[in-house]
N, C-alpha and C positions, 0 to 999 in steps of 0.2 A: 689558437693563432690569431693575432689581431688583424682586423679588417682594415684595408686601405681604402681611403676615400679619394676618388679622383676629382679634382676641382673642376667645376663647370664654368664655361665661359658665359659672360653676360652679354646678351644680344644688344644691339644698338637701340631697339625699341624699348627694352627694359630699362636702359640707362637714360632714356629720354624723360623729360619732366612729364608729370601726369597731366592729362587733359583737364581743362576747366570743368567744374561740376555741371554747368548747363549743357556742355557738349555730351558729357556722359549720359545725362538724363535724356537728351534728344536721341542719342544712339539707342538707349534702352527702349524709348517709346517707339522708335522706328521699328526696332526688332519686334516689339509686342504687336504693333500694327500689322507688320508683315505676317506674323504668326496668326493673328486673328484673321487677316485676309485669306491666308492659305486655308485655315480651318473653315472659314465661311465659304470660300470657293469650293473646297472639297465637299462641304455640306450641300452647296448649291448643285454641284454636279451629281452628287449622290441623290439629291431630291429629284433632279431632272431625270435621272435614270429610272426613278420609281414609276411604276405603271400608274395610270390615272385611276385604275380600279383599286389601288392599295388603300388601306384604311388611313385616315388622317393621323397626324402626330398627336401624342398624348398631350394633355393640357400642360403638364409639368415641362415636357420637352419644348413645347411651343413657347412657354414663358422663358425658358432658359435660352432659347435661340434669340428671342427678343432682347434679353439682357446682353447677350454677346454682341448683337448688332448695335445696341445703344453704346456699349463700351467702346466698340471700334470707332463709332462716330465721334465720341468724346476724345479719344486718343488722336484721331486725325485733326480735330480742331485745335488740340493743344500743340501738336507738332507744327501746324501751319502758323499758329500764333507765335511760337518760339522762333521760327525761321524768319518771320517778318519783323519782329521787334528786337530780336537778339538778346532778350532778357532770359535769365535762368528759368527753366521750366520745372515747376514743382508739381508732381503728380500726387494727388491726395485721393485715397480710396473713397468711393461713395459710401455715405453712412445713412442711406435712405431708410433702411429697416430700423436703425436705432432712433432716427428722428420720428418715424411713424410710431414706434413704441412709446417714445416720450410724449408725443401728442395724445396717444391713446390713454396713457396714465393721467395726463393733465385733464383730459375730458372726463375720465372716471372720477377724479377728485372734484371737478366742478359739479358733476351729477350728484355726488354725495353731499356736497355743500348745499346744492339746491334742494335736495330732499330734506336736509336738516332744517333749512329755512322754511320750507313748506310746512313741516311739522310744527315749528314754533308759531307760524302764522295761524295754523288751525287752533292751537291752544289759545292764542290771543283772541281769535274770533269767538271761541267758545266763552271765554271770560267776559268779553264785551256783551255777548248775548245774555249771559246770566245777569250782568249789571243792569242791562236794559229791562229785563224781566223784573228784577228787584225794584227798580225805580217805578215801573208800571204798577206793581203790587202796592207800593207805598202810596202812590197817587190815589189808587182806588181806596185804600184804607183811610186816607185823609179826607177824601170826598165823603165816605160813609160817616166819619166822625162829624163833619160839618152838618150833614143832613140830620144826624141824631140830635146834635145840640140845637139846631134850628127848630126841630120838632118839639123839643122840651121848652124852648123859649116861647114858641107859638102857643103851647098848651097853657103856660103860665099867663101869657098876655090875654087869653080869652077869659080869664077869671075876673070877676067884678072886684075892683079894689075897695077895701073897707074904708070908712071915714077915718081920717087922721085924728088922733086924740089931741085935745086942746092943751096948750102949754099951761102948766100950773102957775098960779100967781105966786109972787115972792112970799115966803113964810108959810105957804100952804102946800107942802110937799107930802102927798099921801104915801101910803105904803106901796100902792101899785103904780104910782106915777114915775116916769123916768126922770132921773136927776142929771143935770148937765155936768159934764166933766170939767175939771178945773182947767181954764185956758193957759195957766202958767206951766202945765206939765209938757215936757217934750214928747214927741211921738212914742218913743220906747216906753217912757214912764206911763203915758196915757194908755197904751195897749196893756201894759202889765197891770194897771189898776183895774181896767175893765175885766181882764182875765181873772184876777183875784176875786172880784165881786161875783163873777159867774160861778167860780168854784165854791164860794161860800154861800151860794143860794140867793144872793142879792140881785135878782134878775132885773129890777128896775134900774139900778145903778149900772149894771153890766150893759143893758140895752142902750142907755144914754151914752156910756163911754165908747161903745163900739160904733154907734152912729156918728159921734163926733170924730172918732179916728178915721172912719171911712170917708167922711166929708173932706178931711184934710189930707189923708194919706192913703186913700183907697187904691191908688194905682201903684203903690209901693210893694215891696216883697211881702209884707204882712197883711196886705189888703185881703187876699182870699181867706186867710185864717180869721181875720176880723169879721168877715161876712158869715163864716161858719158860727162864730161865737154869737153874733147877732141873731142868727136863725135859732139857735138854742134858747136864747132869751125870749124870742117871739113865740116859740112852741110852748113855753111854760104858761103863757096866757092865751093859748089856742089861736094865735094870729097866723093861721095856716098859709094864707096867700103871701103875706110879707115874708114868712119863713121860707116858703118855696122859692121866692125870688132871691132871697139872700143865699140859699144853698146853691142855686144855679150859678150865681156869681162866684161862689166859692169853688165849685168843681169845674169851672170852665177850663177846658184843656186837659181835664183828668189829671190833676197833679198827683205825684207819687209822694204823699206825706202821710204821717201817722193818723191824721184826722180825716183824710179824704174819704175812706170807706164809711165812717160814721156820718159824714155829710150826705153821701149818697143814700144811706138808709133813712136819714131824717127827711130828705126830699121825697122819698117814696111814701113815708108816713103822711107828709103834708098833702101829697097828691091823693092819697087814699081818703084822707079826711075831707078833701074838697070834692069828692065824688068822681074821681078820675082813676078807677081801678086799672084800666088798660095802660094808662101812662105810668102808673105805679109799677105794674108788672114789667114794662119795658125798662124802667129805671133799675129794678132789682136784677134783671138780666144783665144790664151793664155792670152792676156791682161785682158779680162773680167773674165776668169776662175781663174787666179792667183791672181788678185786684184779686188775682187768684190766691194770694197768700193772706187773706183777710183773717182777722182774729175769730176764734170759734164762737165767742159770744155774739158777735155781729152776724155771723152766718146763721146762728140759731134764731135770732130775731128776724132775719131776712126770710127764713123758711116759714116761720109763723105768719109773717105778713103776706107771703105768697098764698098760704092757705086761706087767709082772710080775704084776699083779693081774688081768690079762685083763678090763679094764674094757670094757664095750660101747661 
């Protein structure tokens, strides 16, 4: 059997237009304030009835009561503001916990960034300390090299210089007299001619050619090698002092060339021949220290010379 629905009448309040939004918000806030007041009043009376000897409220309850009181004050301030200004009242829930959480997360991120920066700073400080230590070691090594070269130069300067040979007269060039190189040759050809004479055993021509080259181009790139060639020519006629001086000029700065170890060995022989066994031993020590990859033949001659000089 079908149900009959009795039509209901619409009251005048329902047919009336709705209230403005700000009035409804004010009404809701007033109700909330009244409810909070009633709750707070009841709580107040309840607390007033509690004996003084009763234990205090728990920490969580005390905090909850504080939050309720704070919310009531905020609602009261909002209601008064809406009543005075007539503007719509918008109630937004407090987001304190979320804000505190965001601030906590941001502080955590900042702490992590700061820790990362501190780590990078420590690595940079370590690298700077290593660089400073390396620079200090390099300065110490350079100072030691300067002292060693100065000692060698001083040892050579203490030797008595031999008399210089007289220049031969034109047309009277003996077999042992140095011959002047042709002035028409350029530096490269002049050096090549002196080197060829040295390799062929013509020591007089080689000596004259290297002397002329050093006088004109001694400060050039080939100057040290020319001094080494001159020392070899001088050793052939046992001019030990000039040979030692030429070899010192050749190895100044300890150049890394194929002829440098042989020049150091020749310098040791010249010092040994001049009665300077201690200086010869020191020079032989520099040979193996400065040139660890020296040829086996030079190492063998150096060992024999150490035995002869009675190096410790």
